[in-house]
C-alpha positions as YAML, in Angstrom:
chain: A
units: angstrom
residues:
- id: 1
  name: UNK
  ca: [8.42, -12.73, -18.15]
- id: 2
  name: UNK
  ca: [5.61, -10.17, -17.72]
- id: 3
  name: UNK
  ca: [2.07, -11.55, -17.81]
- id: 4
  name: UNK
  ca: [-0.90, -9.67, -19.27]
- id: 5
  name: UNK
  ca: [-3.98, -9.90, -17.06]
- id: 6
  name: UNK
  ca: [-7.45, -9.09, -18.34]
- id: 7
  name: UNK
  ca: [-10.04, -7.98, -15.78]
- id: 8
  name: UNK
  ca: [-13.56, -6.63, -16.28]
- id: 9
  name: UNK
  ca: [-12.31, -3.30, -14.92]
- id: 10
  name: UNK
  ca: [-8.95, -3.00, -16.73]
- id: 11
  name: UNK
  ca: [-6.05, -4.81, -18.36]
- id: 12
  name: UNK
  ca: [-2.63, -4.74, -16.76]
- id: 13
  name: UNK
  ca: [0.83, -6.23, -17.13]
- id: 14
  name: UNK
  ca: [2.09, -8.10, -14.07]
- id: 15
  name: UNK
  ca: [5.84, -7.65, -13.62]
- id: 16
  name: UNK
  ca: [7.83, -10.05, -11.46]
- id: 17
  name: UNK
  ca: [11.46, -10.77, -10.75]
- id: 18
  name: UNK
  ca: [13.77, -8.65, -8.61]
- id: 19
  name: UNK
  ca: [15.62, -7.01, -11.49]
- id: 20
  name: UNK
  ca: [12.41, -5.98, -13.27]
- id: 21
  name: UNK
  ca: [10.89, -4.60, -10.07]
- id: 22
  name: UNK
  ca: [14.04, -2.60, -9.29]
- id: 23
  name: UNK
  ca: [14.01, -1.26, -12.87]
- id: 24
  name: UNK
  ca: [10.37, -0.22, -12.55]
- id: 25
  name: UNK
  ca: [10.95, 1.68, -9.31]
- id: 26
  name: UNK
  ca: [14.03, 3.25, -10.84]
- id: 27
  name: UNK
  ca: [11.81, 4.66, -13.58]
- id: 28
  name: UNK
  ca: [9.52, 6.13, -10.91]
- id: 29
  name: UNK
  ca: [12.37, 7.85, -9.08]
- id: 30
  name: UNK
  ca: [14.57, 9.08, -11.92]
- id: 31
  name: UNK
  ca: [12.22, 10.10, -14.72]
- id: 32
  name: UNK
  ca: [9.29, 12.43, -14.98]
- id: 33
  name: UNK
  ca: [6.92, 10.31, -17.06]
- id: 34
  name: UNK
  ca: [5.96, 7.65, -14.48]
- id: 35
  name: UNK
  ca: [2.69, 8.28, -12.69]
- id: 36
  name: UNK
  ca: [0.45, 6.71, -10.05]
- id: 37
  name: UNK
  ca: [-2.65, 7.61, -12.06]
- id: 38
  name: UNK
  ca: [-3.35, 3.92, -12.66]
- id: 39
  name: UNK
  ca: [-3.93, 3.46, -8.95]
- id: 40
  name: UNK
  ca: [-6.28, 6.43, -8.69]
- id: 41
  name: UNK
  ca: [-8.26, 5.34, -11.73]
- id: 42
  name: UNK
  ca: [-8.48, 1.75, -10.54]
- id: 43
  name: UNK
  ca: [-8.82, 2.17, -6.77]
- id: 44
  name: UNK
  ca: [-10.99, 5.25, -6.58]
- id: 45
  name: UNK
  ca: [-13.41, 4.22, -9.28]
- id: 46
  name: UNK
  ca: [-13.97, 0.54, -8.53]
- id: 47
  name: UNK
  ca: [-13.02, 0.07, -4.90]
- id: 48
  name: UNK
  ca: [-14.09, 3.43, -3.49]
- id: 49
  name: UNK
  ca: [-17.04, 4.38, -5.69]
- id: 50
  name: UNK
  ca: [-15.83, 7.77, -6.94]
- id: 51
  name: UNK
  ca: [-18.37, 9.46, -9.26]
- id: 52
  name: UNK
  ca: [-17.73, 9.22, -13.01]
- id: 53
  name: UNK
  ca: [-17.33, 13.00, -13.36]
- id: 54
  name: UNK
  ca: [-14.46, 12.98, -10.84]
- id: 55
  name: UNK
  ca: [-12.90, 9.94, -12.54]
- id: 56
  name: UNK
  ca: [-12.84, 11.87, -15.82]
- id: 57
  name: UNK
  ca: [-11.27, 14.85, -14.03]
- id: 58
  name: UNK
  ca: [-8.48, 12.65, -12.67]
- id: 59
  name: UNK
  ca: [-7.91, 10.97, -16.02]
- id: 60
  name: UNK
  ca: [-7.41, 14.36, -17.68]
- id: 61
  name: UNK
  ca: [-4.44, 15.20, -15.44]
- id: 62
  name: UNK
  ca: [-1.41, 14.43, -17.60]
- id: 63
  name: UNK
  ca: [0.92, 16.84, -15.76]
- id: 64
  name: UNK
  ca: [2.75, 14.10, -13.83]
- id: 65
  name: UNK
  ca: [3.54, 13.68, -10.16]
- id: 66
  name: UNK
  ca: [6.64, 15.90, -10.03]
- id: 67
  name: UNK
  ca: [6.81, 19.58, -9.08]
- id: 68
  name: UNK
  ca: [7.54, 20.60, -12.67]
- id: 69
  name: UNK
  ca: [4.60, 19.68, -14.96]
- id: 70
  name: UNK
  ca: [5.24, 17.48, -17.94]
- id: 71
  name: UNK
  ca: [6.16, 19.61, -21.01]
- id: 72
  name: UNK
  ca: [3.06, 20.74, -22.88]
- id: 73
  name: UNK
  ca: [0.67, 20.19, -19.98]
- id: 74
  name: UNK
  ca: [-2.01, 22.86, -19.59]
- id: 75
  name: UNK
  ca: [-3.47, 21.61, -16.29]
- id: 76
  name: UNK
  ca: [-4.09, 24.45, -13.82]
- id: 77
  name: UNK
  ca: [-1.86, 24.31, -10.72]
- id: 78
  name: UNK
  ca: [-4.80, 23.70, -8.37]
- id: 79
  name: UNK
  ca: [-6.01, 20.81, -10.57]
- id: 80
  name: UNK
  ca: [-2.71, 18.88, -10.59]
- id: 81
  name: UNK
  ca: [-4.25, 16.03, -8.65]
- id: 82
  name: UNK
  ca: [-1.46, 13.47, -9.07]
- id: 83
  name: UNK
  ca: [1.27, 15.85, -7.95]
- id: 84
  name: UNK
  ca: [-0.66, 17.49, -5.12]
- id: 85
  name: UNK
  ca: [-1.77, 14.22, -3.53]
- id: 86
  name: UNK
  ca: [1.66, 12.65, -3.97]
- id: 87
  name: UNK
  ca: [3.56, 15.62, -2.52]
- id: 88
  name: UNK
  ca: [1.23, 16.03, 0.47]
- id: 89
  name: UNK
  ca: [1.58, 12.33, 1.29]
- id: 90
  name: UNK
  ca: [5.37, 12.59, 1.12]
- id: 91
  name: UNK
  ca: [5.35, 15.68, 3.31]
- id: 92
  name: UNK
  ca: [3.14, 14.38, 6.10]
- id: 93
  name: UNK
  ca: [3.52, 10.58, 5.96]
- id: 94
  name: UNK
  ca: [7.29, 10.09, 5.53]
- id: 95
  name: UNK
  ca: [10.42, 11.24, 7.33]
- id: 96
  name: UNK
  ca: [10.16, 13.91, 10.04]
- id: 97
  name: UNK
  ca: [6.61, 14.76, 8.95]
- id: 98
  name: UNK
  ca: [5.47, 11.35, 10.17]
- id: 99
  name: UNK
  ca: [6.83, 11.76, 13.72]
- id: 100
  name: UNK
  ca: [3.91, 13.79, 15.15]
- id: 101
  name: UNK
  ca: [1.42, 11.26, 13.78]
- id: 102
  name: UNK
  ca: [3.42, 8.37, 15.25]
- id: 103
  name: UNK
  ca: [3.60, 10.07, 18.65]
- id: 104
  name: UNK
  ca: [-0.16, 10.70, 18.71]
- id: 105
  name: UNK
  ca: [-0.94, 7.13, 17.71]
- id: 106
  name: UNK
  ca: [1.35, 5.73, 20.41]
- id: 107
  name: UNK
  ca: [-0.19, 7.99, 23.04]
- id: 108
  name: UNK
  ca: [-3.75, 7.14, 21.95]
- id: 109
  name: UNK
  ca: [-3.15, 3.40, 21.97]
- id: 110
  name: UNK
  ca: [-1.36, 3.46, 25.33]
- id: 111
  name: UNK
  ca: [-4.13, 5.46, 26.97]
- id: 112
  name: UNK
  ca: [-6.82, 3.21, 25.47]
- id: 113
  name: UNK
  ca: [-5.14, 0.04, 26.73]
- id: 114
  name: UNK
  ca: [-4.51, 1.47, 30.20]
- id: 115
  name: UNK
  ca: [-8.14, 2.58, 30.31]
- id: 116
  name: UNK
  ca: [-9.32, -1.03, 29.99]
- id: 117
  name: UNK
  ca: [-8.29, -1.62, 33.62]
- id: 118
  name: UNK
  ca: [-7.41, -5.23, 32.92]
- id: 119
  name: UNK
  ca: [-5.31, -5.44, 36.09]
- id: 120
  name: UNK
  ca: [-2.79, -8.07, 37.12]
- id: 121
  name: UNK
  ca: [-5.09, -11.10, 36.98]
- id: 122
  name: UNK
  ca: [-5.31, -13.22, 33.84]
- id: 123
  name: UNK
  ca: [-8.60, -12.86, 32.00]
- id: 124
  name: UNK
  ca: [-9.88, -14.60, 28.89]
- id: 125
  name: UNK
  ca: [-10.88, -12.64, 25.80]
- id: 126
  name: UNK
  ca: [-12.62, -14.40, 22.92]
- id: 127
  name: UNK
  ca: [-10.66, -13.06, 19.95]
- id: 128
  name: UNK
  ca: [-7.21, -11.43, 19.87]
- id: 129
  name: UNK
  ca: [-7.64, -10.35, 16.25]
- id: 130
  name: UNK
  ca: [-10.87, -8.44, 16.99]
- id: 131
  name: UNK
  ca: [-9.27, -6.85, 20.06]
- id: 132
  name: UNK
  ca: [-6.30, -5.58, 18.03]
- id: 133
  name: UNK
  ca: [-8.51, -4.48, 15.13]
- id: 134
  name: UNK
  ca: [-10.70, -2.34, 17.34]
- id: 135
  name: UNK
  ca: [-8.10, -0.62, 19.51]
- id: 136
  name: UNK
  ca: [-5.37, -0.11, 16.92]
- id: 137
  name: UNK
  ca: [-7.91, 1.19, 14.39]
- id: 138
  name: UNK
  ca: [-9.46, 3.68, 16.82]
- id: 139
  name: UNK
  ca: [-6.06, 4.96, 17.98]
- id: 140
  name: UNK
  ca: [-4.92, 5.35, 14.36]
- id: 141
  name: UNK
  ca: [-8.07, 7.14, 13.19]
- id: 142
  name: UNK
  ca: [-8.02, 9.60, 16.10]
- id: 143
  name: UNK
  ca: [-4.32, 10.32, 15.47]
- id: 144
  name: UNK
  ca: [-4.91, 11.21, 11.82]
- id: 145
  name: UNK
  ca: [-8.53, 12.37, 11.60]
- id: 146
  name: UNK
  ca: [-9.28, 13.64, 15.10]
- id: 147
  name: UNK
  ca: [-11.81, 12.50, 17.69]
- id: 148
  name: UNK
  ca: [-14.99, 13.79, 16.08]
- id: 149
  name: UNK
  ca: [-15.17, 11.30, 13.22]
- id: 150
  name: UNK
  ca: [-15.59, 8.41, 15.70]
- id: 151
  name: UNK
  ca: [-17.96, 10.40, 17.93]
- id: 152
  name: UNK
  ca: [-20.19, 11.04, 14.93]
- id: 153
  name: UNK
  ca: [-19.83, 7.49, 13.59]
- id: 154
  name: UNK
  ca: [-19.34, 5.05, 16.51]
- id: 155
  name: UNK
  ca: [-19.76, 2.03, 14.20]
- id: 156
  name: UNK
  ca: [-17.04, 3.11, 11.76]
- id: 157
  name: UNK
  ca: [-14.60, 0.42, 12.91]
- id: 158
  name: UNK
  ca: [-16.98, -2.46, 12.20]
- id: 159
  name: UNK
  ca: [-18.13, -0.80, 8.96]
- id: 160
  name: UNK
  ca: [-14.55, -0.42, 7.74]
- id: 161
  name: UNK
  ca: [-13.72, -4.09, 8.26]
- id: 162
  name: UNK
  ca: [-16.89, -5.16, 6.48]
- id: 163
  name: UNK
  ca: [-15.81, -2.94, 3.61]
- id: 164
  name: UNK
  ca: [-12.29, -4.43, 3.75]
- id: 165
  name: UNK
  ca: [-13.67, -7.96, 3.42]
- id: 166
  name: UNK
  ca: [-15.55, -6.92, 0.27]
- id: 167
  name: UNK
  ca: [-12.56, -5.28, -1.44]
- id: 168
  name: UNK
  ca: [-11.69, -8.30, -3.66]
- id: 169
  name: UNK
  ca: [-15.20, -8.26, -5.15]
- id: 170
  name: UNK
  ca: [-15.22, -4.49, -5.68]
- id: 171
  name: UNK
  ca: [-11.71, -4.39, -7.14]
- id: 172
  name: UNK
  ca: [-12.40, -7.10, -9.71]
- id: 173
  name: UNK
  ca: [-15.58, -5.41, -10.89]
- id: 174
  name: UNK
  ca: [-18.33, -7.71, -9.68]
- id: 175
  name: UNK
  ca: [-21.68, -5.96, -10.23]
- id: 176
  name: UNK
  ca: [-23.78, -4.85, -7.28]
- id: 177
  name: UNK
  ca: [-26.49, -7.44, -7.86]
- id: 178
  name: UNK
  ca: [-23.95, -10.28, -7.56]
- id: 179
  name: UNK
  ca: [-22.13, -8.95, -4.49]
- id: 180
  name: UNK
  ca: [-24.67, -6.71, -2.71]
- id: 181
  name: UNK
  ca: [-23.02, -7.07, 0.72]
- id: 182
  name: UNK
  ca: [-19.73, -5.58, -0.55]
- id: 183
  name: UNK
  ca: [-21.53, -2.56, -1.98]
- id: 184
  name: UNK
  ca: [-23.67, -2.11, 1.13]
- id: 185
  name: UNK
  ca: [-20.56, -2.08, 3.31]
- id: 186
  name: UNK
  ca: [-18.95, 0.55, 1.07]
- id: 187
  name: UNK
  ca: [-22.13, 2.64, 1.05]
- id: 188
  name: UNK
  ca: [-22.20, 2.66, 4.86]
- id: 189
  name: UNK
  ca: [-18.58, 3.77, 5.06]
- id: 190
  name: UNK
  ca: [-19.09, 6.53, 2.51]
- id: 191
  name: UNK
  ca: [-22.17, 7.76, 4.38]
- id: 192
  name: UNK
  ca: [-20.15, 7.92, 7.60]
- id: 193
  name: UNK
  ca: [-17.35, 9.88, 5.93]
- id: 194
  name: UNK
  ca: [-19.84, 12.30, 4.33]
- id: 195
  name: UNK
  ca: [-21.45, 12.79, 7.74]
- id: 196
  name: UNK
  ca: [-18.06, 13.78, 9.15]
- id: 197
  name: UNK
  ca: [-17.30, 16.01, 6.14]
- id: 198
  name: UNK
  ca: [-20.59, 17.86, 6.61]
- id: 199
  name: UNK
  ca: [-19.60, 18.56, 10.20]
- id: 200
  name: UNK
  ca: [-16.08, 19.64, 9.12]
- id: 201
  name: UNK
  ca: [-17.42, 22.12, 6.57]
- id: 202
  name: UNK
  ca: [-19.53, 23.74, 9.27]
- id: 203
  name: UNK
  ca: [-16.43, 24.13, 11.43]
- id: 204
  name: UNK
  ca: [-14.13, 25.74, 8.85]
- id: 205
  name: UNK
  ca: [-15.48, 29.13, 9.84]
- id: 206
  name: UNK
  ca: [-14.56, 28.39, 13.46]
- id: 207
  name: UNK
  ca: [-11.90, 30.74, 14.88]
- id: 208
  name: UNK
  ca: [-9.98, 27.68, 16.13]
- id: 209
  name: UNK
  ca: [-9.78, 25.96, 12.69]
- id: 210
  name: UNK
  ca: [-6.19, 27.12, 12.15]
- id: 211
  name: UNK
  ca: [-5.16, 27.53, 15.79]
- id: 212
  name: UNK
  ca: [-3.44, 24.15, 15.85]
- id: 213
  name: UNK
  ca: [-0.50, 24.00, 13.43]
- id: 214
  name: UNK
  ca: [0.06, 20.22, 13.53]
- id: 215
  name: UNK
  ca: [-3.08, 18.68, 15.03]
- id: 216
  name: UNK
  ca: [-6.54, 19.73, 16.10]
- id: 217
  name: UNK
  ca: [-8.20, 17.25, 18.49]
- id: 218
  name: UNK
  ca: [-11.55, 17.60, 16.72]
- id: 219
  name: UNK
  ca: [-10.60, 18.47, 13.13]
- id: 220
  name: UNK
  ca: [-7.64, 16.13, 12.80]
- id: 221
  name: UNK
  ca: [-4.05, 16.37, 11.59]
- id: 222
  name: UNK
  ca: [-2.62, 19.05, 9.35]
- id: 223
  name: UNK
  ca: [-2.64, 16.47, 6.54]
- id: 224
  name: UNK
  ca: [-6.43, 16.10, 6.81]
- id: 225
  name: UNK
  ca: [-7.04, 19.85, 6.91]
- id: 226
  name: UNK
  ca: [-4.67, 20.46, 3.97]
- id: 227
  name: UNK
  ca: [-6.46, 17.78, 1.96]
- id: 228
  name: UNK
  ca: [-9.82, 19.38, 2.66]
- id: 229
  name: UNK
  ca: [-8.52, 22.73, 1.46]
- id: 230
  name: UNK
  ca: [-6.77, 21.18, -1.56]
- id: 231
  name: UNK
  ca: [-9.83, 19.25, -2.78]
- id: 232
  name: UNK
  ca: [-12.15, 22.22, -2.28]
- id: 233
  name: UNK
  ca: [-10.11, 24.16, -4.86]
- id: 234
  name: UNK
  ca: [-10.19, 21.44, -7.53]
- id: 235
  name: UNK
  ca: [-12.71, 21.93, -10.32]
- id: 236
  name: UNK
  ca: [-13.70, 18.28, -10.62]
- id: 237
  name: UNK
  ca: [-13.88, 17.13, -6.99]
- id: 238
  name: UNK
  ca: [-17.32, 17.32, -5.36]
- id: 239
  name: UNK
  ca: [-18.55, 16.16, -1.94]
- id: 240
  name: UNK
  ca: [-19.02, 12.54, -3.05]
- id: 241
  name: UNK
  ca: [-15.55, 12.43, -4.58]
- id: 242
  name: UNK
  ca: [-14.03, 13.82, -1.39]
- id: 243
  name: UNK
  ca: [-15.77, 11.09, 0.60]
- id: 244
  name: UNK
  ca: [-14.23, 8.45, -1.67]
- id: 245
  name: UNK
  ca: [-10.81, 10.06, -1.19]
- id: 246
  name: UNK
  ca: [-10.94, 10.02, 2.59]
- id: 247
  name: UNK
  ca: [-12.45, 6.55, 2.80]
- id: 248
  name: UNK
  ca: [-9.45, 5.44, 0.74]
- id: 249
  name: UNK
  ca: [-7.07, 7.09, 3.18]
- id: 250
  name: UNK
  ca: [-8.78, 5.56, 6.22]
- id: 251
  name: UNK
  ca: [-8.64, 2.13, 4.62]
- id: 252
  name: UNK
  ca: [-5.05, 2.45, 3.34]
- id: 253
  name: UNK
  ca: [-3.79, 3.73, 6.70]
- id: 254
  name: UNK
  ca: [-5.25, 0.78, 8.58]
- id: 255
  name: UNK
  ca: [-5.75, -2.31, 6.43]
- id: 256
  name: UNK
  ca: [-2.23, -3.75, 6.30]
- id: 257
  name: UNK
  ca: [-1.01, -1.90, 9.41]
- id: 258
  name: UNK
  ca: [-3.68, -3.27, 11.76]
- id: 259
  name: UNK
  ca: [-3.33, -6.79, 10.42]
- id: 260
  name: UNK
  ca: [0.46, -6.56, 10.69]
- id: 261
  name: UNK
  ca: [0.09, -5.44, 14.32]
- id: 262
  name: UNK
  ca: [-1.98, -8.53, 15.08]
- id: 263
  name: UNK
  ca: [0.37, -10.93, 13.33]
- id: 264
  name: UNK
  ca: [3.49, -9.49, 14.95]
- id: 265
  name: UNK
  ca: [1.89, -9.94, 18.40]
- id: 266
  name: UNK
  ca: [0.67, -13.44, 17.59]
- id: 267
  name: UNK
  ca: [3.97, -14.64, 16.13]
- id: 268
  name: UNK
  ca: [5.88, -13.31, 19.14]
- id: 269
  name: UNK
  ca: [3.67, -14.71, 21.90]
- id: 270
  name: UNK
  ca: [3.42, -18.19, 20.39]
- id: 271
  name: UNK
  ca: [7.22, -18.60, 20.70]
- id: 272
  name: UNK
  ca: [8.36, -18.59, 24.36]
- id: 273
  name: UNK
  ca: [11.99, -17.89, 23.35]
- id: 274
  name: UNK
  ca: [11.07, -15.01, 21.05]
- id: 275
  name: UNK
  ca: [8.70, -13.57, 23.65]
- id: 276
  name: UNK
  ca: [11.54, -13.60, 26.19]
- id: 277
  name: UNK
  ca: [13.85, -11.83, 23.71]
- id: 278
  name: UNK
  ca: [11.26, -9.12, 23.00]
- id: 279
  name: UNK
  ca: [10.72, -8.59, 26.71]
- id: 280
  name: UNK
  ca: [14.47, -8.22, 27.19]
- id: 281
  name: UNK
  ca: [14.50, -5.56, 24.47]
- id: 282
  name: UNK
  ca: [11.72, -3.74, 26.33]
- id: 283
  name: UNK
  ca: [13.64, -3.86, 29.61]
- id: 284
  name: UNK
  ca: [16.74, -2.51, 27.87]
- id: 285
  name: UNK
  ca: [14.77, 0.36, 26.32]
- id: 286
  name: UNK
  ca: [13.33, 1.26, 29.72]
- id: 287
  name: UNK
  ca: [16.84, 2.09, 30.89]
- id: 288
  name: UNK
  ca: [17.39, 4.72, 28.19]
- id: 289
  name: UNK
  ca: [15.96, 7.45, 30.42]
- id: 290
  name: UNK
  ca: [14.06, 9.26, 27.65]
- id: 291
  name: UNK
  ca: [10.65, 7.70, 28.14]
- id: 292
  name: UNK
  ca: [7.67, 9.96, 27.37]
- id: 293
  name: UNK
  ca: [5.18, 10.33, 30.25]
- id: 294
  name: UNK
  ca: [2.57, 8.16, 28.54]
- id: 295
  name: UNK
  ca: [4.93, 5.27, 27.66]
- id: 296
  name: UNK
  ca: [6.92, 3.11, 30.11]
- id: 297
  name: UNK
  ca: [9.81, 2.63, 27.66]
- id: 298
  name: UNK
  ca: [11.76, 4.47, 24.99]
- id: 299
  name: UNK
  ca: [9.80, 3.74, 21.81]
- id: 300
  name: UNK
  ca: [12.47, 4.71, 19.24]
- id: 301
  name: UNK
  ca: [15.16, 2.79, 21.15]
- id: 302
  name: UNK
  ca: [12.95, -0.30, 21.30]
- id: 303
  name: UNK
  ca: [11.91, -0.12, 17.64]
- id: 304
  name: UNK
  ca: [15.52, 0.34, 16.46]
- id: 305
  name: UNK
  ca: [16.62, -2.93, 18.09]
- id: 306
  name: UNK
  ca: [17.80, -5.23, 15.25]
- id: 307
  name: UNK
  ca: [15.52, -8.07, 16.34]
- id: 308
  name: UNK
  ca: [12.45, -5.80, 16.58]
- id: 309
  name: UNK
  ca: [13.22, -4.28, 13.17]
- id: 310
  name: UNK
  ca: [13.54, -7.79, 11.76]
- id: 311
  name: UNK
  ca: [10.22, -8.92, 13.28]
- id: 312
  name: UNK
  ca: [8.54, -5.88, 11.71]
- id: 313
  name: UNK
  ca: [10.10, -6.49, 8.28]
- id: 314
  name: UNK
  ca: [9.35, -10.22, 8.36]
- id: 315
  name: UNK
  ca: [5.74, -9.56, 9.33]
- id: 316
  name: UNK
  ca: [5.30, -7.25, 6.36]
- id: 317
  name: UNK
  ca: [7.03, -9.73, 4.05]
- id: 318
  name: UNK
  ca: [4.91, -12.70, 5.12]
- id: 319
  name: UNK
  ca: [1.63, -11.25, 6.36]
- id: 320
  name: UNK
  ca: [0.90, -8.25, 4.15]
- id: 321
  name: UNK
  ca: [0.41, -7.78, 0.47]
- id: 322
  name: UNK
  ca: [-0.53, -5.12, -2.00]
- id: 323
  name: UNK
  ca: [-0.84, -4.31, -5.67]
- id: 324
  name: UNK
  ca: [1.48, -1.52, -6.82]
- id: 325
  name: UNK
  ca: [0.33, 0.13, -10.05]
- id: 326
  name: UNK
  ca: [2.24, 2.47, -12.35]
- id: 327
  name: UNK
  ca: [1.75, 3.80, -15.88]
- id: 328
  name: UNK
  ca: [3.11, 6.38, -18.28]
- id: 329
  name: UNK
  ca: [0.98, 8.95, -20.09]
- id: 330
  name: UNK
  ca: [3.57, 10.11, -22.58]
- id: 331
  name: UNK
  ca: [6.23, 7.56, -23.58]
- id: 332
  name: UNK
  ca: [6.75, 3.81, -23.78]
- id: 333
  name: UNK
  ca: [8.52, 2.30, -20.79]
- id: 334
  name: UNK
  ca: [11.55, 0.00, -20.89]
- id: 335
  name: UNK
  ca: [11.63, -2.33, -17.90]
- id: 336
  name: UNK
  ca: [14.33, -4.94, -18.08]
- id: 337
  name: UNK
  ca: [14.19, -6.53, -21.51]
- id: 338
  name: UNK
  ca: [10.59, -5.48, -22.09]
- id: 339
  name: UNK
  ca: [8.93, -2.40, -23.57]
- id: 340
  name: UNK
  ca: [5.46, -1.43, -22.41]
- id: 341
  name: UNK
  ca: [3.28, 0.88, -24.52]
- id: 342
  name: UNK
  ca: [2.36, 4.20, -22.96]
- id: 343
  name: UNK
  ca: [-0.96, 4.22, -21.16]
- id: 344
  name: UNK
  ca: [-0.67, 0.57, -20.16]
- id: 345
  name: UNK
  ca: [-0.97, -0.32, -16.48]
- id: 346
  name: UNK
  ca: [2.05, -2.07, -14.98]
- id: 347
  name: UNK
  ca: [1.52, -3.98, -11.72]
- id: 348
  name: UNK
  ca: [3.70, -5.57, -9.05]
- id: 349
  name: UNK
  ca: [1.96, -8.05, -6.76]
- id: 350
  name: UNK
  ca: [3.64, -7.81, -3.36]
- id: 351
  name: UNK
  ca: [2.95, -11.35, -2.19]
- id: 352
  name: UNK
  ca: [4.64, -12.90, -5.23]
- id: 353
  name: UNK
  ca: [7.74, -10.77, -4.70]
- id: 354
  name: UNK
  ca: [7.78, -11.61, -0.99]
- id: 355
  name: UNK
  ca: [7.83, -15.35, -1.73]
- id: 356
  name: UNK
  ca: [10.64, -15.28, -4.33]
- id: 357
  name: UNK
  ca: [13.20, -17.90, -3.30]
- id: 358
  name: UNK
  ca: [15.76, -16.45, -5.71]
- id: 359
  name: UNK
  ca: [15.84, -13.31, -3.56]
- id: 360
  name: UNK
  ca: [15.14, -14.12, 0.08]
- id: 361
  name: UNK
  ca: [17.18, -16.19, 2.50]
- id: 362
  name: UNK
  ca: [15.63, -19.50, 3.51]
- id: 363
  name: UNK
  ca: [18.22, -20.28, 6.18]
- id: 364
  name: UNK
  ca: [20.70, -23.11, 5.87]
- id: 365
  name: UNK
  ca: [20.45, -26.80, 5.10]
- id: 366
  name: UNK
  ca: [20.92, -27.52, 8.81]
- id: 367
  name: UNK
  ca: [18.48, -24.81, 9.93]
- id: 368
  name: UNK
  ca: [15.96, -24.18, 7.12]
- id: 369
  name: UNK
  ca: [13.35, -21.40, 7.25]
- id: 370
  name: UNK
  ca: [10.91, -21.62, 4.31]
- id: 371
  name: UNK
  ca: [9.45, -18.38, 3.02]
- id: 372
  name: UNK
  ca: [5.92, -19.42, 3.90]
- id: 373
  name: UNK
  ca: [6.87, -19.54, 7.59]
- id: 374
  name: UNK
  ca: [7.63, -16.73, 10.04]
- id: 375
  name: UNK
  ca: [11.32, -16.41, 10.94]
- id: 376
  name: UNK
  ca: [11.97, -13.55, 13.35]
- id: 377
  name: UNK
  ca: [15.68, -13.27, 12.52]
- id: 378
  name: UNK
  ca: [15.41, -13.36, 8.73]
- id: 379
  name: UNK
  ca: [16.31, -9.66, 8.44]
- id: 380
  name: UNK
  ca: [19.03, -9.54, 11.11]
- id: 381
  name: UNK
  ca: [22.56, -9.00, 9.75]
- id: 382
  name: UNK
  ca: [25.18, -10.29, 12.17]
- id: 383
  name: UNK
  ca: [28.65, -8.71, 11.84]
- id: 384
  name: UNK
  ca: [31.12, -11.17, 10.40]
- id: 385
  name: UNK
  ca: [28.42, -13.61, 9.28]
- id: 386
  name: UNK
  ca: [28.03, -13.39, 5.52]
- id: 387
  name: UNK
  ca: [25.20, -15.91, 5.58]
- id: 388
  name: UNK
  ca: [22.97, -13.70, 7.74]
- id: 389
  name: UNK
  ca: [20.55, -11.10, 6.47]
- id: 390
  name: UNK
  ca: [17.36, -11.21, 4.41]
- id: 391
  name: UNK
  ca: [18.79, -12.10, 1.01]
- id: 392
  name: UNK
  ca: [19.88, -15.52, -0.12]
- id: 393
  name: UNK
  ca: [23.56, -16.40, -0.27]
- id: 394
  name: UNK
  ca: [25.25, -15.51, -3.52]
- id: 395
  name: UNK
  ca: [24.07, -11.90, -3.59]
- id: 396
  name: UNK
  ca: [26.54, -9.17, -2.70]
- id: 397
  name: UNK
  ca: [26.70, -7.65, 0.76]
- id: 398
  name: UNK
  ca: [25.62, -4.34, -0.78]
- id: 399
  name: UNK
  ca: [22.45, -5.99, -2.08]
- id: 400
  name: UNK
  ca: [21.92, -7.69, 1.27]
- id: 401
  name: UNK
  ca: [22.23, -4.43, 3.18]
- id: 402
  name: UNK
  ca: [19.89, -2.66, 0.76]
- id: 403
  name: UNK
  ca: [17.34, -5.41, 1.17]
- id: 404
  name: UNK
  ca: [17.52, -5.08, 4.95]
- id: 405
  name: UNK
  ca: [16.89, -1.33, 4.78]
- id: 406
  name: UNK
  ca: [13.96, -1.78, 2.41]
...
């Protein structure tokens, strides 16, 4: 049964249950009236400090997130915020468009780790989590945003994680005087992004601005440059609003991903058997013969190993969470047995769905694996073993296979 939640910042309906969640995402994919505007209104205004004038500009966009505007919409093409942001993200952050970014990140991280000159002798470091946070974050930011943002703002990594820790207070609408540290951390991040934007604007007249089709080492990826051009043409997006946008992208690209990287490493190394299995997968991928010069193994071959895929999926299931928001500007929405009035925010809380024992396999009576514990093989489907795979017994193999791919 959906639950209505009342927050100082907004009301929303929390949807749970596999069938309802599947129905909600089916609405997003098959119909034109679903929109992600609820996320922009909620995240950009409260979490990221977007100015009120830009919030009003976003709220006025009722054209939808599909290529064809919703019937009757009079929003100018360059002001179709929901569609333009959604389509650019799909183009550059999914499918083949993601490959160049992945390659740059892998190269950056490999070079950074090799540059530490740790050597063959064991050394003690005080905090694995801080080590992963720093190096994965820097490699990720350089891959997407270029080198200059970190050269201009060398403290951005520490600032971002301070901001991350304050997100719960910002998102739930605590005033500045009650949670000043959360607002200070956000202010520092926004100032760093504006500093980088000021530098970028001075470079747009550079003859090398468009010389790099996919990536410019100083200006960043084609996604970043396209976003700069896209926002500069929108009537309601000013410099402060653009800073909120890009802070949101930096945070979204790193928050769950960096933490998932840490947890996957930690969960592997604390199990001697699992560590041995992962090392065997690495050795096997080294023999593929297609290793790039900066990587001592075949990354795609390694990552497509069933066990490695399962570790990745299980890490995201157990160690990451998120709030997915949807709404409809124009019609009421039917999700399962429930009808939601148009304009209402519908939410799915990832952690609740990830802990649903009616959906996920918990092993067998002889070999139980509770959902609150890491199980590396939860997502592995063994041929001929109908009890394997991520979903609990009793669901069809088609459902089990779909769950594994998701």
